C-alpha positions, 0 to 999 in steps of 0.5 A: 427453495434450494434455488433461493438458498443457493442464490442467497449464498452466491450473493453472500459470497459476492458481497464478501469478496467485494468487501475484501477487495474494497478493504484491501484496496483502501489498505494498500492505497493509503500506504502507497499514498500517492498524494504524499508522493506528488511533491517528491515526484515533481521535485525529482523530475523537474529537470526532465523532458516530457518524454523522460518524465513519461518513461520514468513514471511508467518504469517506476510504476512497473517496478513498484507493482512488481515488488508489491505483487511479488510480496503478495505471492510469496509472502506466506512462503517467506513466513513459513520459511522463518517460522513466523505465525500469522498472528505475530505478523499481524501484531508486528505489522500493526505496530509498524503501521501505527508508528508510521501513522502517528509520525504521518499525523505529526508530520515527521514521516519521510518516505525517502531520506534527504540524502537519497533525494539529493543523490537522486537529483544527480542520477539519470535513472531515478525510476527504481530508487527512490521512486519505485522503492521506497517512495511507492513500494515502501516497507509500510506498503509491503508489510500491509500486503503481506498482512492482507495476504494472511487474511485470504482464505481462498484462491479468490481472495488471493486473486482479489489481492492482486487485483487490488494492488494493480488497481492501486498502482493504476490510480497512482499512475494517474495521480503522478501523470497529472501531478502538476495539475493536482499540485496546483489545484490542491496546493501544499496545504491541500496535499498535507490535509490529504496526508493527515486523512491518510494517516488517520486511515492508516492508524485505524487499519493498524489498530484492526491488525493488532486486535485481530492478531492478539485475538488469534494469538489468544485463541491459539494459546487456549487451545 
């Protein structure tokens, strides 16, 4: 009987970990939004040689990954230093993400400004700015990661968060590598449609963050 109970508890733990990994992956993926990055990436690298494009893509992915992983590891330390509660962060992050999602759905969202894009066209190295940041590792992705880190209850959850970030960046690297083919396949309309779907997912995640944050804040107030 104890063996069966232990087996059920183990399966429950595995299921919970998988759910956390999947939800975290989706949350980070929709904020990085490689579909929206494709047109900008193609524009900024159109004058590059194939070797330069490859070098730029790898460097931008490496820098973006480093930024996101750093915030995943140090997020709670930063919060504790400034005395910010987890519930406050979730509410603030949720509001920020909701605004981003609404702008995304209306087509008003720009990951990089026009002046940054124009300036990048004259740079030899665009892998850090604006590709790595803010195109890939933007404020939305960073706030999502810090907020997701607050959901972690065990060291396994934090480890899964790091795994989710790495998986997202690997998928993003794949999309950028074959961006020309994806752009031809989906076209501008298809990419815009994928962007709208991402916007809906971002909005849902944002509402969930706000609800959880308000619930936690209310519980803390009535204690």
